[in-house]
N, C-alpha and C positions, 0 to 999 in steps of 0.2 A: 344407619337410622337417620343421621343428619341430612344426607342427600335426599331421602324421602320426605323429611319434615320441611326442609328449606327450599326444595325444588331448584329452580334456576336462579334464585336470588343470590346465592353464594355457593362456592365450592369449598368443601371441607378437605383440608390437606394436612396429613400428618407431618410434623416438623421435627420429630425426634423427642426423646426424653418424656414421652407421654403427652406432648402438647399437640394442639391442632390449631391451624390457622384457618379462619373463615375468609375467603377471598372473593370479592365481587368480580363478576365476569370482566375480563380485560384489564384488571388491576393486578399486576404481578411484576416481578423484578425485571423481566425483559422489557416491559414498557418503560420502566425507570431508566434502563440503559439506553433505550431509543431516545428519550428526552435529552439525556446527557450527551449522547452522540450527536444529535442535531445541534445542540448548543455549541459543541466544540469541534464539529466537522470530523468526527471519527467514523470510519467505515466499519461494517459488521466484522469483516475479516481481521480487523485490528484489535478486536475485543477479546480479552482473556477473562474468563469467569470460573469460579470455583463453587461447588455445591455438594451437599450430602443428603438433603432431605427433599420431600415432595414439593416444597415451595420454591425449589431451585430449578425445576425441570424446564420451564419455559425459558429461563435465563440461559441455561446450558445449551438448549437447542438454538437459541438466537446467536450466541457468541461464536465468533470464528474459531476460537479455541475454548471449548467448554470442557472443563476438567471435573470429573467426579472424583471425590476423595476415595481412598481405599476403604474407608469406613462407611461409605455411603450405602444407602438402601439399594437393593438390586434394581428396582425400577429406575432409579436415578443413574446408575451405572449403565443401564441399557440405552439411555438416550444421549449420553455424553460422547463427544467425539474423541476425547482423550481421558486419561486416568492419571491421578496424582497419588503420591504416597499418603499414608494415614495421617490424620491431624496430629496425632501424638508423635509423629516423626517429622514435624514441621513441613508437611507436604506442600503447603502453599508457598512457603519460603523457598523450598527446593525448586519449584517451578518458576517463581519470580527470578531466582538466580539464573535459570536457563534463559529466560527472556532477556535479562540484562547482558548476559554473555553470548547472546545470539547462538545458542546451542539448539539442536533439534528438539522440538519441531519448529523452532523459530529462526533457524539458520537461513 
Protein backbone atom coordinates (compact mmCIF):
# COMPACT_ATOMS: atom_id res chain seq x y z
CA UNK A 1 0.00 0.00 0.00
CA UNK A 2 2.85 2.38 0.78
CA UNK A 3 4.35 1.98 -2.70
CA UNK A 4 1.01 2.86 -4.27
CA UNK A 5 0.44 5.83 -1.96
CA UNK A 6 3.95 7.30 -2.14
CA UNK A 7 4.80 6.53 -5.75
CA UNK A 8 8.39 7.34 -6.70
CA UNK A 9 8.93 9.78 -3.81
CA UNK A 10 10.23 7.08 -1.47
CA UNK A 11 10.72 3.33 -1.34
CA UNK A 12 9.37 1.45 1.66
CA UNK A 13 11.81 -1.23 2.84
CA UNK A 14 11.20 -3.70 5.67
CA UNK A 15 14.05 -3.55 8.17
CA UNK A 16 13.00 -6.30 10.54
CA UNK A 17 11.21 -6.33 13.87
CA UNK A 18 8.09 -4.89 12.23
CA UNK A 19 9.84 -1.68 11.18
CA UNK A 20 9.87 0.01 7.78
CA UNK A 21 12.40 2.49 6.40
CA UNK A 22 11.19 5.08 3.91
CA UNK A 23 14.14 5.70 1.62
CA UNK A 24 14.40 8.51 -0.91
CA UNK A 25 15.66 7.39 -4.33
CA UNK A 26 19.44 7.13 -4.35
CA UNK A 27 19.77 7.57 -0.57
CA UNK A 28 20.95 4.27 0.84
CA UNK A 29 23.89 2.68 2.63
CA UNK A 30 25.81 2.01 -0.59
CA UNK A 31 25.93 5.74 -1.31
CA UNK A 32 27.24 6.36 2.19
CA UNK A 33 29.98 3.80 1.56
CA UNK A 34 30.87 5.48 -1.75
CA UNK A 35 31.30 8.84 0.00
CA UNK A 36 33.59 7.31 2.64
CA UNK A 37 35.53 5.37 0.00
CA UNK A 38 36.16 8.52 -2.03
CA UNK A 39 37.31 10.36 1.07
CA UNK A 40 39.77 7.64 2.10
CA UNK A 41 40.74 6.21 -1.30
CA UNK A 42 39.19 2.78 -0.75
CA UNK A 43 38.27 0.60 -3.74
CA UNK A 44 35.01 -1.38 -3.94
CA UNK A 45 36.87 -4.69 -3.76
CA UNK A 46 38.34 -3.65 -0.39
CA UNK A 47 34.95 -3.12 1.26
CA UNK A 48 33.44 -5.68 3.64
CA UNK A 49 29.79 -5.14 4.56
CA UNK A 50 27.26 -7.05 6.64
CA UNK A 51 23.49 -7.01 6.43
CA UNK A 52 20.29 -8.80 7.28
CA UNK A 53 17.42 -6.56 6.14
CA UNK A 54 16.02 -4.93 3.04
CA UNK A 55 17.77 -1.64 3.75
CA UNK A 56 21.12 -3.45 3.37
CA UNK A 57 20.63 -4.81 -0.16
CA UNK A 58 22.32 -2.00 -2.14
CA UNK A 59 25.23 -1.96 0.31
CA UNK A 60 25.78 -5.72 0.02
CA UNK A 61 25.66 -5.52 -3.77
CA UNK A 62 28.16 -2.66 -3.75
CA UNK A 63 30.74 -4.12 -1.37
CA UNK A 64 33.47 -6.34 -2.70
CA UNK A 65 32.64 -8.68 0.17
CA UNK A 66 28.93 -8.39 0.89
CA UNK A 67 27.97 -10.75 3.73
CA UNK A 68 24.37 -11.66 4.48
CA UNK A 69 23.91 -12.90 8.00
CA UNK A 70 22.49 -16.41 8.52
CA UNK A 71 19.44 -14.76 10.10
CA UNK A 72 18.95 -12.44 7.10
CA UNK A 73 15.81 -12.35 5.02
CA UNK A 74 15.88 -14.58 1.95
CA UNK A 75 15.94 -11.65 -0.50
CA UNK A 76 19.02 -10.31 1.28
CA UNK A 77 20.77 -13.70 1.17
CA UNK A 78 20.01 -13.91 -2.55
CA UNK A 79 21.96 -10.74 -3.42
CA UNK A 80 24.93 -11.24 -1.07
CA UNK A 81 28.19 -12.55 -2.49
CA UNK A 82 29.05 -14.19 0.85
CA UNK A 83 27.30 -15.49 3.95
CA UNK A 84 28.16 -15.06 7.63
CA UNK A 85 27.02 -16.97 10.71
CA UNK A 86 23.95 -15.83 12.67
CA UNK A 87 24.09 -12.58 14.67
CA UNK A 88 23.59 -14.59 17.86
CA UNK A 89 26.76 -16.55 17.04
CA UNK A 90 28.86 -13.36 16.71
CA UNK A 91 28.83 -13.78 12.93
CA UNK A 92 30.28 -10.34 12.21
CA UNK A 93 33.12 -10.90 14.68
CA UNK A 94 33.88 -14.29 13.10
CA UNK A 95 34.27 -12.68 9.66
CA UNK A 96 36.33 -9.76 10.98
CA UNK A 97 38.62 -12.34 12.57
CA UNK A 98 39.03 -13.94 9.13
CA UNK A 99 39.87 -10.54 7.62
CA UNK A 100 42.53 -9.84 10.24
CA UNK A 101 44.02 -13.33 9.93
CA UNK A 102 43.88 -13.23 6.12
CA UNK A 103 41.81 -16.40 5.93
CA UNK A 104 39.55 -17.31 3.01
CA UNK A 105 37.98 -15.50 1.29
CA UNK A 106 40.47 -12.77 2.26
CA UNK A 107 43.67 -14.77 1.72
